[in-house]
N, C-alpha and C positions, 0 to 999 in steps of 0.2 A: 643690166645695162651699165656700161662704163661711163662714168662722169668725167669729162675732160677737165683736169685741174687747171690747165692754162686758160680755158674758156671761162670757167667759174672765177678764177683770179681776176681776169680782165673785167668781168662784170662787176665784181665787188670793188675793184680799184676805182671805179667811177664815183664812189660815194665819199663825201668829204670827211666822214668819220674814220675812214680806213687810213691808218698811218703807214702800214707796211703789210706785204703778203709774201710768204715764202712757200715754195713747193717743196715737199719733204719726201724722204724715203723712209719707210717704216710703217708703223701702225696708222699714222695720219697722213693725208695727202696735202693738206694746207695748214699753215698757221697764219692767222689774220690778226694783226694788232689794230685794235679799235680804240680810239680816244673819245670818251664821252664825259660830260661834265658831272654826271651822277648816275645812280642806278636806274632811274626812270628813263633817262635818255638812252642808256645802254639797252634796256628792255625794249624800248620802241624800235631801236635798230635791229635787234634780234627778230622781233615780231614782223616788222615791215620789210626788212631786206633779206636777212639770212633765211628765215623760214619760207620765203617765197622763191628763193633761188633754186631752180631745177637742178638736181644732181647732188644736193646736199642732203645726206640722210641722217647725219648725227653731228652734234656739236658738243664741245666740252669747254667751259669757261674757266679761266684763271684770272683773278682780279689782282692787280698790283695795288698794294696799299701805300707804298712810298717808293719813288724812283730815286736811287742814290746816284747813278751815273748813266748817262747816255752819250754815246760817241759813235759817229759814223766814220768808218775806216775806208779809205779808198785804196785799192790795190794797183 
């Protein structure tokens, strides 16, 4: 069954922890940037939101240890 990435992105975007979502081409369909105060809060988000979202079969987490620069560019 095909999981509609735009539908899933829309559902995830409703949560305050979600900072950004991009639809991708390649091995992954979505990249979701989640901001959490600590590991426990992130774990709860994975458990209560991500794992319950229909159409998400697999996840891979990358943890940012320190943000050096963030900039939003408008085109």
